[in-house]
C-alpha positions in Angstrom: -18.5 -32.7 20.8 -15.7 -32.1 23.2 -16.7 -35.4 25.2 -16.9 -37.5 21.9 -13.3 -36.6 21.3 -12.3 -37.3 24.6 -14.1 -40.5 24.3 -12.2 -41.1 21.0 -8.8 -40.3 22.4 -9.0 -42.1 25.6 -10.7 -45.2 23.8 -7.5 -45.1 21.4 -5.1 -44.8 24.2 -6.8 -47.5 26.5 -7.0 -49.9 23.4 -3.3 -49.5 22.2 -2.2 -49.8 25.6 -4.2 -53.1 26.0 -3.2 -54.4 22.4 0.4 -53.7 22.8 1.2 -54.7 26.3 -1.3 -57.5 27.1 -2.9 -59.0 24.1 0.8 -59.5 22.1 1.6 -56.9 19.7 2.0 -57.2 16.0 3.6 -54.0 15.8 3.0 -50.5 17.3 1.6 -49.1 14.0 -1.2 -52.0 14.0 -1.8 -51.8 17.6 -2.5 -48.0 17.4 -4.6 -48.2 14.1 -6.8 -50.9 16.1 -6.8 -48.9 19.2 -8.0 -46.0 16.9 -11.0 -48.0 15.5 -12.0 -48.7 19.1 -11.7 -44.9 20.2 -13.5 -43.9 17.0 -16.5 -46.6 17.6 -16.8 -45.1 21.1 -16.5 -41.8 20.6 -18.9 -41.7 17.2 -21.6 -44.1 19.3 -21.4 -41.4 22.1 -21.8 -38.5 19.6 -24.5 -40.0 17.9 -26.2 -40.9 21.1 -28.6 -37.6 20.9 -32.5 -37.7 19.6 -31.3 -35.2 17.1 -30.1 -38.0 15.0 -32.6 -40.3 13.3 -31.9 -44.2 13.1 -31.0 -43.8 9.1 -28.5 -41.0 10.2 -27.0 -42.8 12.8 -26.8 -46.0 10.4 -25.2 -43.7 7.6 -22.5 -42.0 9.8 -21.6 -45.3 11.3 -21.1 -46.6 7.6 -19.0 -43.6 6.9 -16.9 -44.3 10.1 -16.3 -48.2 8.7 -15.5 -46.7 5.5 -13.1 -44.3 6.8 -11.3 -47.0 8.6 -11.4 -49.4 5.4 -9.7 -46.7 3.5 -6.9 -45.8 6.1 -6.3 -49.8 6.6 -5.8 -50.1 2.8 -3.3 -46.7 2.8 -1.1 -48.1 5.7 -1.3 -52.1 5.8 -3.4 -54.3 3.5 -7.0 -55.6 3.2 -6.3 -58.3 5.5 -5.1 -56.2 8.4 -7.7 -53.7 7.7 -11.1 -55.6 7.9 -10.1 -56.5 11.7 -10.5 -52.4 12.5 -13.9 -52.7 10.7 -15.0 -55.5 13.0 -13.8 -53.6 16.2 -15.7 -50.7 15.2 -18.9 -52.6 14.5 -18.6 -54.5 17.9 -18.0 -51.5 20.0 -20.7 -49.4 18.5 -23.3 -52.2 18.5 -22.2 -53.0 22.3 -22.9 -49.1 23.2 -26.2 -49.3 22.1 -26.9 -52.6 23.6 -25.6 -51.5 27.0 -27.9 -48.5 26.4 -31.0 -50.2 25.6 -31.1 -51.8 29.2 -31.5 -48.2 30.5 -35.0 -46.9 30.8 -33.9 -43.5 28.8 -32.1 -45.6 26.2 -29.3 -43.3 26.2 -25.6 -43.6 28.1 -25.8 -39.8 27.9 -28.0 -39.0 30.9 
């Protein structure tokens, strides 16, 4: 759990820096929100990368993460700015498991 939180924080920080300074900023608040979407996806994928979670549980928890991002985005911004955070979350989450699928253990934890 501690390592998943670490990945959430480091993912948020790195993504925020990339968005804000290299990719063109649309305001630090939005860059931080998109960075949080990246970090949340990375941390959630790492947390769920365990045999104790079944595939339906992983799917349900990832949908909860996307719903949380959409809710936060709607409260702070509008729908047009909230939806890209869900897309970022989905891409990072799927990429984590795609990369893991190339390992014989099917996990990036080992």
